N, C-alpha and C positions, 0 to 999 in steps of 0.2 A: 749502671748497677743492675745486675740480673736478679729478678725476683722469682721465687719458686712458683710453679704453676698453681693457679687457684688463689693466689694471695692478692688481696685487694689493697692497692696502694692508697695513700691519703686522699687522692682525688675521687676515687671510687667509693670510699667509706663516707666521705662527706656528701656524696650524691645519694647514697642508699639510705642514710640515716633518716631523712624526712619520710621516705617511702615506708620504711619499717615502722616508724612512729605512727604514721597514718593508718597503715594496715592494723596495727595493734589497737589503736583507738576505735577503728571501725569494728573490729572483732569484739571488743568489750561492749561497745554500744549495741551490737546485734545480740549478744548474750543477755544484756539487761532487758532489751525490748522483748525477747523471747520469754524471759522469766516473768517480767511484770505485765506484759501485754494482756493476757487473759484476765488478771485481776483488775486492771484499769478499765477494761471493757465491761466487766461485770459491775463495777462501781458506777460507771457512766450510764449503763442500762438501768440500774436501780434508781439513780437520780432522775433520769428521764421519766420513768414510770411514776415516781413521787410527784414530779412537776405536772404530769398529765392528770394525776388524780386530783391535785389541788385545783387545776384549771377547770376540770370538768365540774367540780362542785361550785366554783366561783362563777363560772360562765358556761351554762349548759349549751349544747349544740343548738337548741332551738332559738337561742338569743343571738347566735352568730349569723351574720348576713352572708348570703350566697352571692350570686351574680346580680349586680345592680340593686343590692339591698334586699332581694327576695329571700324568704326563709330557706334554710338549707334543705328542708324536706321537699320543696317545690322547685328548687333550682334546676334539677335535671329531669323534670317531668315534661312530657310533650304538652304544648299548648292545647287548649280544648278544640276539638274538631280536626286536628291534624293526625295523620296516620302514625302509628308507632307508639 
């Protein structure tokens, strides 16, 4: 049976269908991410700032331990008598 040029027979159609569905799904997912991405990032940033505000009032940095339990203010200072 001779098929016209450019005609995809049943074997080619069944092979191409998953590829087309996958590409369409990826295209839709990309469009959704591009549309919602900035809004989600802004929401996450706002939640992070709220969390840090609550944390700083409940546990100020002076109460946080630094290296080996030393206060944060002195954790990175040079020991007495050493240069620098």
